[in-house]
C-alpha positions, -999 to +999 in steps of 0.1 A: +299-387+309+307-418+290+273-433+294+257-403+276+279-408+246+271-445+246+234-439+247+235-412+220+258-431+196+233-456+181+199-459+167+174-431+163+191-411+191+222-408+170+202-394+141+185-368+161+214-344+159+199-316+178+189-336+209+220-357+207+243-327+206+224-308+233+225-336+258+262-342+251+269-305+257+250-305+289+269-336+301+302-321+292+292-288+309+289-305+343+325-315+350+338-286+330+321-260+352+331-278+384+367-278+372+366-241+361+351-231+394+377-250+414+405-233+394+392-199+405+405-205+440+376-186+456+347-203+474+323-176+461+333-182+425+334-219+429+299-219+443+287-199+413+302-225+389+287-253+409+252-237+404+259-237+367+269-273+368+236-281+387+217-263+359+234-285+333+224-316+354+188-305+352+191-298+315+205-333+309+177-349+330+151-330+310+167-342+277+166-377+290+128-374+294+126-362+258+147-392+247+125-415+266+093-400+252+108-404+217+116-440+225+153-434+219+162-450+252+147-477+274+131-471+307+160-489+323+186-468+306+167-437+315+166-446+352+202-455+353+214-422+338+188-401+356+196-416+390+233-411+383+227-374+375+205-371+406+234-384+428+258-359+412+232-331+418+229-340+455+267-342+459+270-308+443+244-293+466+263-307+496+295-291+483+277-258+478+265-259+514+299-268+527+316-239+507+290-214+518+296-223+555+334-222+552 
């Protein structure tokens, strides 16, 4: 998630190493778990990894709240990234539903 890297690369956010690294790890975990689950070639295992990806989405959203509270990011940046993550979460949920019914 390129936008996460952009947000965390400057200002006070860049200096809060713990939060910066944690939100980056969560963001990286989302597509990584989707890819790993897909490579398993089993709907059951794919669904398991999709749930892990959804957990990483929630984790990143929580860390965005912390960044906003610390005034590391603007309300506009928060909304843009949070809403993007929410869209990914909904798409992931729909994919889980589809795979469970297949």
